C-alpha positions as a printed Julia matrix, in Angstrom:
472×3 Matrix{Float64}:
 -38.41  -78.87  217.13
 -38.67  -76.28  219.73
 -36.06  -75.19  222.31
 -36.05  -78.5   224.34
 -33.83  -81.56  223.84
 -34.36  -83.64  220.75
 -35.05  -87.36  221.45
 -36.71  -88.65  218.73
 -35.11  -88.31  214.93
 -36.2   -91.4   213.75
 -37.44  -90.57  210.02
 -36.85  -86.77  210.75
 -36.02  -85.02  207.59
 -32.84  -83.4   207.88
 -30.46  -81.64  205.55
 -27.06  -80.93  206.54
 -25.38  -78.03  205.03
 -22.12  -78.18  203.44
 -19.89  -81.52  203.31
 -16.63  -79.36  205.38
 -15.27  -80.49  208.75
 -18.38  -79.99  210.63
 -20.96  -81.05  207.75
 -19.69  -84.45  207.58
 -19.72  -85.58  211.1
 -22.88  -83.89  211.61
 -24.49  -86.1   208.61
 -23.66  -89.26  210.81
 -24.33  -88.55  213.88
 -27.84  -87.4   212.32
 -28.13  -90.93  210.09
 -26.95  -92.92  212.94
 -29.65  -91.32  215.24
 -32.3   -92.55  212.53
 -32.65  -89.0   210.87
 -32.95  -89.23  207.08
 -30.18  -87.17  206.04
 -29.5   -85.17  202.69
 -26.33  -83.14  202.64
 -26.47  -80.32  199.77
 -23.39  -78.87  198.6
 -21.88  -76.28  196.73
 -18.82  -78.03  195.14
 -19.23  -80.52  193.14
 -15.13  -81.45  192.39
 -13.39  -84.52  193.01
 -13.0   -84.1   196.66
 -16.6   -83.55  197.2
 -17.46  -86.75  194.97
 -15.28  -89.09  197.08
 -16.55  -87.77  200.86
 -20.14  -87.76  199.13
 -19.43  -91.58  197.97
 -18.83  -92.07  201.61
 -21.81  -90.8   202.71
 -24.0   -92.52  200.1
 -22.42  -96.1   201.22
 -24.25  -95.37  204.83
 -27.22  -94.41  203.32
 -27.03  -90.38  202.81
 -28.71  -88.86  200.28
 -26.09  -86.36  198.58
 -26.56  -83.25  196.47
 -23.87  -82.0   194.57
 -23.75  -78.39  193.28
 -27.36  -77.73  194.59
 -26.41  -75.51  197.86
 -28.75  -73.01  197.26
 -32.32  -74.95  197.05
 -33.97  -76.74  199.94
 -34.66  -80.03  199.96
 -38.75  -80.98  199.99
 -40.11  -82.2   203.62
 -36.96  -80.5   205.1
 -38.2   -80.27  208.5
 -34.3   -78.92  210.2
 -31.45  -77.79  208.83
 -27.93  -77.7   210.11
 -25.33  -76.22  208.41
 -21.26  -75.71  208.35
 -20.51  -72.84  210.06
 -19.11  -70.6   207.12
 -21.98  -70.51  205.14
 -23.63  -67.1   204.64
 -26.75  -66.19  206.51
 -27.92  -64.16  203.46
 -27.84  -68.0   201.41
 -30.66  -69.2   199.17
 -31.1   -71.91  201.05
 -31.27  -70.21  204.56
 -33.77  -67.67  202.9
 -35.95  -70.01  201.73
 -35.72  -72.19  204.95
 -37.23  -68.89  206.55
 -40.23  -68.5   204.54
 -41.03  -72.3   204.9
 -40.64  -71.54  209.44
 -37.86  -74.66  208.91
 -34.98  -73.92  211.89
 -31.57  -73.94  211.17
 -28.83  -75.26  213.42
 -24.84  -75.27  213.26
 -22.92  -77.95  214.44
 -22.86  -76.37  218.16
 -26.19  -76.1   218.61
 -26.64  -79.93  217.27
 -23.99  -80.38  220.53
 -25.83  -78.64  222.81
 -29.18  -80.1   221.94
 -27.62  -83.8   222.23
 -25.88  -83.79  225.75
 -26.82  -85.76  227.87
 -28.73  -85.22  231.35
 -25.49  -84.95  233.43
 -23.4   -82.86  230.5
 -20.18  -81.47  231.64
 -20.94  -77.42  231.9
 -19.36  -75.15  229.11
 -16.86  -72.32  229.72
 -17.13  -70.48  226.55
 -14.88  -68.0   225.1
 -15.4   -65.77  221.89
 -13.74  -62.55  220.72
 -12.03  -60.99  217.87
  -8.49  -62.66  218.53
  -6.69  -64.62  221.37
  -9.49  -66.82  221.94
  -7.61  -70.27  221.38
  -4.78  -68.83  223.69
  -7.29  -68.12  226.56
  -9.79  -71.62  225.75
  -5.78  -73.59  225.94
  -4.82  -71.69  228.82
  -8.37  -72.12  230.96
  -8.11  -75.68  230.13
  -4.82  -75.9   231.61
  -6.35  -74.13  234.85
  -8.93  -76.36  234.93
  -6.71  -78.96  234.81
  -4.17  -78.11  236.9
  -7.21  -77.89  239.76
  -7.96  -81.41  239.39
 -10.75  -81.28  236.8
 -11.29  -83.41  233.71
 -11.54  -80.97  231.09
 -10.77  -80.55  227.46
 -10.55  -77.81  224.75
 -12.81  -78.03  222.25
 -15.32  -76.43  219.78
 -13.97  -73.72  217.33
 -10.08  -74.85  218.22
 -10.44  -78.28  216.16
 -12.21  -80.45  218.51
 -15.87  -81.18  217.55
 -17.95  -80.76  219.69
 -20.22  -83.54  218.45
 -17.67  -85.92  219.14
 -17.12  -84.6   222.78
 -20.69  -84.83  223.69
 -21.37  -88.2   221.91
 -18.32  -89.74  222.86
 -17.59  -92.13  225.79
 -15.29  -90.22  227.87
 -16.8   -87.89  231.09
 -16.19  -84.7   231.7
 -16.37  -81.93  234.96
 -16.14  -78.7   232.75
 -15.55  -77.88  229.12
 -13.49  -75.03  228.01
 -15.34  -74.11  224.65
 -14.48  -71.68  222.09
 -16.73  -70.33  219.99
 -16.87  -67.85  216.4
 -19.11  -65.69  215.61
 -20.44  -68.16  212.67
 -20.96  -70.89  215.48
 -22.64  -68.19  217.65
 -24.89  -67.33  214.63
 -26.52  -70.53  214.92
 -26.7   -71.45  218.34
 -29.93  -69.57  219.4
 -30.6   -72.44  222.29
 -26.57  -72.26  223.92
 -26.71  -71.45  227.4
 -23.04  -71.52  229.19
 -22.04  -71.98  232.85
 -19.96  -68.25  232.3
 -18.7   -66.52  229.03
 -16.26  -64.13  227.92
 -15.92  -61.76  224.61
 -12.23  -61.02  224.96
 -12.98  -57.95  222.51
 -14.52  -57.12  219.93
 -12.84  -54.91  216.31
 -14.51  -55.43  212.65
 -13.77  -58.83  211.36
 -15.81  -61.2   208.97
 -18.14  -57.98  207.84
 -18.85  -59.75  204.85
 -20.32  -62.54  206.55
 -22.27  -60.63  208.82
 -23.09  -58.09  206.8
 -22.2   -55.03  209.64
 -20.01  -54.66  212.71
 -23.54  -54.18  215.03
 -24.33  -57.81  213.2
 -20.94  -58.99  214.27
 -21.41  -58.1   218.01
 -24.98  -59.36  218.34
 -23.91  -62.75  217.32
 -20.24  -62.37  219.62
 -23.09  -61.21  222.24
 -25.08  -64.46  222.01
 -22.41  -66.21  224.0
 -23.75  -64.19  227.24
 -26.82  -64.92  226.87
 -28.64  -67.38  229.69
 -24.99  -67.54  231.63
 -25.46  -68.68  235.08
 -22.21  -67.76  237.28
 -20.86  -64.84  234.97
 -20.23  -62.93  232.3
 -16.51  -62.25  231.8
 -15.93  -58.74  230.04
 -12.8   -56.66  228.73
 -12.56  -53.06  230.71
 -10.63  -51.74  227.9
 -13.37  -52.74  225.41
 -16.6   -51.26  226.02
 -18.63  -52.91  223.43
 -17.68  -55.66  225.16
 -19.88  -54.36  228.53
 -22.32  -52.89  226.24
 -22.96  -56.92  225.04
 -23.12  -57.82  229.04
 -25.38  -55.64  229.66
 -27.87  -56.69  226.68
 -27.67  -59.83  227.45
 -30.26  -62.14  229.27
 -28.9   -64.06  231.77
 -30.16  -66.28  234.92
 -30.75  -64.08  238.29
 -27.97  -64.06  240.13
 -25.52  -63.89  237.19
 -22.82  -61.52  237.72
 -20.25  -59.34  235.54
 -16.92  -59.31  236.02
 -14.22  -57.3   234.33
 -10.47  -58.09  233.49
  -8.19  -55.15  233.38
  -4.41  -54.44  232.51
  -4.75  -52.1   235.8
  -5.8   -52.21  239.3
  -9.02  -54.31  239.39
 -12.29  -51.96  240.97
 -14.62  -54.04  242.91
 -15.78  -57.47  240.81
 -12.66  -57.01  238.54
  -9.32  -59.22  237.94
  -6.56  -57.24  237.05
  -2.76  -56.3   237.76
  -1.28  -54.63  240.35
   2.87  -54.51  240.5
   3.22  -57.75  238.11
   0.87  -59.72  240.14
  -2.61  -60.77  238.35
  -5.31  -60.37  241.38
  -8.87  -61.29  241.47
 -11.05  -58.67  243.17
 -14.31  -60.43  242.03
 -14.48  -63.78  243.86
 -13.27  -63.27  246.83
 -14.59  -62.37  250.23
 -15.38  -58.49  250.97
 -14.48  -58.01  247.47
 -14.62  -53.92  248.33
 -11.8   -54.42  250.37
  -9.66  -57.8   249.66
  -8.11  -59.04  246.61
  -6.62  -62.5   246.05
  -3.06  -63.33  244.35
  -3.52  -65.43  241.57
  -0.62  -65.6   239.66
   3.01  -63.15  238.49
   2.9   -60.86  235.09
   5.95  -63.55  234.8
   4.31  -66.95  234.95
   2.77  -65.78  231.6
   3.72  -67.25  228.56
   4.65  -64.72  226.55
   3.57  -62.37  228.78
   2.94  -59.82  226.41
  -0.08  -57.16  227.34
  -2.41  -58.71  224.99
  -1.59  -62.36  226.21
  -2.2   -60.88  230.02
  -5.08  -60.14  229.29
  -6.0   -63.89  227.96
  -4.24  -65.03  231.1
  -7.17  -62.71  233.09
 -10.18  -63.68  231.31
  -9.25  -67.53  231.6
  -8.19  -66.82  235.2
 -12.16  -64.87  235.3
 -13.83  -67.98  234.33
 -11.77  -70.89  236.25
 -12.76  -68.51  239.56
 -16.59  -68.3   238.51
 -16.37  -72.55  238.15
 -15.28  -72.26  242.11
 -11.09  -73.34  240.93
  -8.83  -72.28  243.64
  -5.6   -69.2   243.27
  -2.95  -71.47  243.4
  -4.3   -73.63  239.8
  -4.93  -70.06  238.69
  -1.01  -69.81  238.76
  -0.19  -73.83  237.98
  -2.09  -74.07  235.06
  -0.42  -70.39  233.68
   2.58  -71.79  234.29
   2.08  -74.98  232.45
   0.4   -73.62  229.33
   2.56  -73.6   226.1
   1.4   -71.72  223.39
   0.53  -72.97  220.16
   3.2   -71.88  217.02
   2.76  -69.22  215.02
   1.52  -67.21  218.16
   4.07  -64.45  219.02
   7.33  -67.72  218.17
  10.33  -66.47  219.46
  12.46  -68.31  216.57
  15.97  -67.48  216.93
  18.18  -64.34  218.03
  20.9   -63.27  214.97
  23.71  -61.21  215.71
  21.32  -58.89  218.79
  18.13  -59.08  216.8
  15.21  -60.89  218.0
  13.01  -63.1   215.2
   9.23  -63.26  216.44
   6.69  -65.23  214.26
   2.9   -63.88  214.54
   1.71  -65.21  211.29
  -1.55  -66.23  213.44
  -1.86  -62.46  213.45
  -4.52  -62.62  210.46
  -6.08  -59.56  211.33
  -5.46  -55.83  211.99
  -6.5   -56.27  215.63
  -4.78  -59.39  216.16
  -1.63  -57.71  214.42
  -1.67  -54.21  216.53
  -1.52  -56.41  219.57
   1.71  -57.97  218.5
   3.16  -54.59  217.46
   2.63  -53.55  221.25
   5.1   -56.04  222.63
   8.0   -54.93  220.8
   9.91  -51.84  220.0
  11.87  -50.89  217.85
  10.13  -53.37  215.11
  11.12  -53.94  211.35
   7.53  -55.17  210.64
   6.88  -58.22  208.03
   2.98  -57.87  206.54
   0.87  -58.41  203.65
  -1.39  -60.86  202.03
  -5.12  -61.07  201.78
  -7.03  -57.89  203.49
 -10.45  -59.37  203.49
 -12.14  -55.87  203.37
  -9.28  -54.4   206.09
  -8.58  -51.04  206.64
  -5.07  -50.41  207.93
  -4.78  -46.69  208.59
  -5.55  -46.98  212.7
  -3.4   -49.74  212.59
  -0.22  -48.15  211.36
  -1.14  -44.63  213.06
  -1.65  -46.76  216.82
   1.82  -48.87  215.85
   4.3   -45.8   214.02
   6.49  -45.3   216.92
   7.73  -48.67  217.15
   8.65  -49.39  213.8
  11.82  -49.36  212.65
  11.13  -50.4   208.82
   7.99  -52.67  207.12
   8.99  -55.34  204.52
   5.47  -55.99  202.49
   4.35  -59.08  200.86
   0.94  -60.32  199.39
  -1.65  -59.61  197.12
  -2.9   -55.95  198.94
   0.25  -55.0   200.2
  -0.38  -51.42  198.35
  -3.16  -51.08  201.05
  -0.18  -51.51  203.9
   2.01  -48.97  201.6
  -0.3   -46.59  201.69
  -1.54  -46.07  205.3
   2.64  -46.01  206.15
   2.95  -43.05  203.63
   0.14  -41.44  205.34
   0.98  -42.02  208.88
   4.48  -43.18  209.15
   6.03  -41.77  206.41
   9.86  -41.18  207.5
   9.71  -45.21  208.49
  11.86  -46.96  205.54
   9.41  -49.32  203.4
  10.68  -52.22  201.31
   7.63  -53.45  198.99
   8.25  -56.86  197.29
   6.61  -57.29  194.34
   6.07  -60.82  194.3
   3.86  -63.54  195.57
   5.65  -66.72  195.18
   6.55  -68.46  198.47
  10.53  -67.95  197.95
   9.19  -64.09  198.77
   9.42  -65.15  202.51
  13.11  -65.75  202.11
  13.53  -62.23  200.21
  11.35  -60.35  203.11
  13.38  -61.98  205.99
  16.69  -60.95  204.1
  15.28  -57.35  203.88
  14.0   -57.11  207.34
  17.85  -58.05  208.6
  19.02  -55.52  206.55
  17.13  -52.66  208.38
  17.39  -54.55  211.68
  19.96  -52.63  214.43
  20.82  -54.91  217.52
  18.21  -54.78  219.98
  15.28  -54.44  217.2
  12.63  -57.5   216.83
  11.91  -58.51  212.98
   8.61  -59.53  213.92
   6.26  -61.82  211.23
   2.57  -60.47  211.91
   0.68  -60.17  208.83
  -2.4   -58.29  209.65
  -3.96  -60.14  206.43
  -4.95  -63.94  205.83
  -2.68  -66.37  203.69
  -3.81  -67.56  201.14
  -2.42  -65.41  198.47
   1.1   -67.36  199.14
   0.28  -70.05  201.45
  -1.83  -72.8   201.94
  -2.65  -71.37  205.9
  -0.98  -69.15  208.55
   0.2   -72.27  209.82
   2.81  -72.8   206.24
   3.09  -69.3   206.23
   4.86  -69.46  209.77
   6.71  -72.33  208.79
   8.82  -70.28  205.92
   9.28  -67.58  207.75
  11.12  -69.76  210.55
  12.74  -72.05  207.63
  13.67  -68.19  206.18
  15.01  -67.18  209.54
  16.99  -70.6   209.74
  18.46  -70.32  206.34
  19.65  -66.56  207.58
  21.24  -67.82  210.82
  23.01  -70.65  209.35
């Protein structure tokens, strides 16, 4: 199982770790290729038993409630991205010299000889938006493309499907990158780096190193964030192909080999002739939807990757104009009595919430949920001057309340001691009471949602429903 393509899967003993959204397709694909597949799974609930029965009917072996022991004779493990690297199964694999791949690695290895190149995106925040912007720009250039990967479209399905693509816009999480040692993108970007998923990676250094894997083997451009030195450091450390360039993006005036903003215009000083003297106009800031600063940065990163692939400037403009953000990403819900209500339920960590808070002022901030080990002092200290008030919900709201007391003691805080789903209507009602005409009531929780809601989508829907009820 070296670094090359595996062409003969017949009879290979492959263990698939986890029945998750990537595990089941991987098991089916490997079984279809002739491998002897065993699936191991921690859980043994009704859902897992139903999934197991479906796989067993195909001839796949499934072991439920036994995700830690290495099946005898295993030659390769293909893992669900969420399983931690320190799991006993992987430690046993390491001792036995058994390689571990993720679903992305498997998809990369199964590509055909004329497969579409990958333009890859990672970062703590903004990945999905940037990948969707990139796909929109590529489509505007007349290229056959798709936004795939961690965005919910399986790379295995795309790589093995009938449809042919010119290029793929690929979102990759730090988990996926950890288990993708041989991935080599055409060009890639790390949008930003802030502490996240440290319980999985073990340290900020390990998290950053896994993000940095996206640059390894890049052929044309490593696109980095000028405002985030860690991303530039990762480019410096990357082992890239001869001639691959470092290309920065900045919200300021770009230097040569950068994309940036000049007087409301997105400009390119990287992919132009004589970049020391020339700049190419790409689009106006007003073409970016919404034109919040962090979203303009996303647009510049997407433009950088598209330009690395040779896309003309007009396609950047047309693609950005055609792009529509997903629900729950700084989505304007309504204006009531001169107050704007904005849903950014997708801001599930402090870094995302800080970007969201930077887009408005004054703000009545609705925050709280599951902190996932995060601290809030830096976020509150940087955003304090923008806050009219704060309404806190969720299991770990005390951590935010204490940070507000330390860094924004003059900001009025409403602490809602409830975690039922009906709390959102009360939160929006309290926020309305604190807000004045011209303010923005912003749901940017800086926390995960699972203490009160199924996911961030449901949380955002509850906010929008509460706003509509208030305005009725």
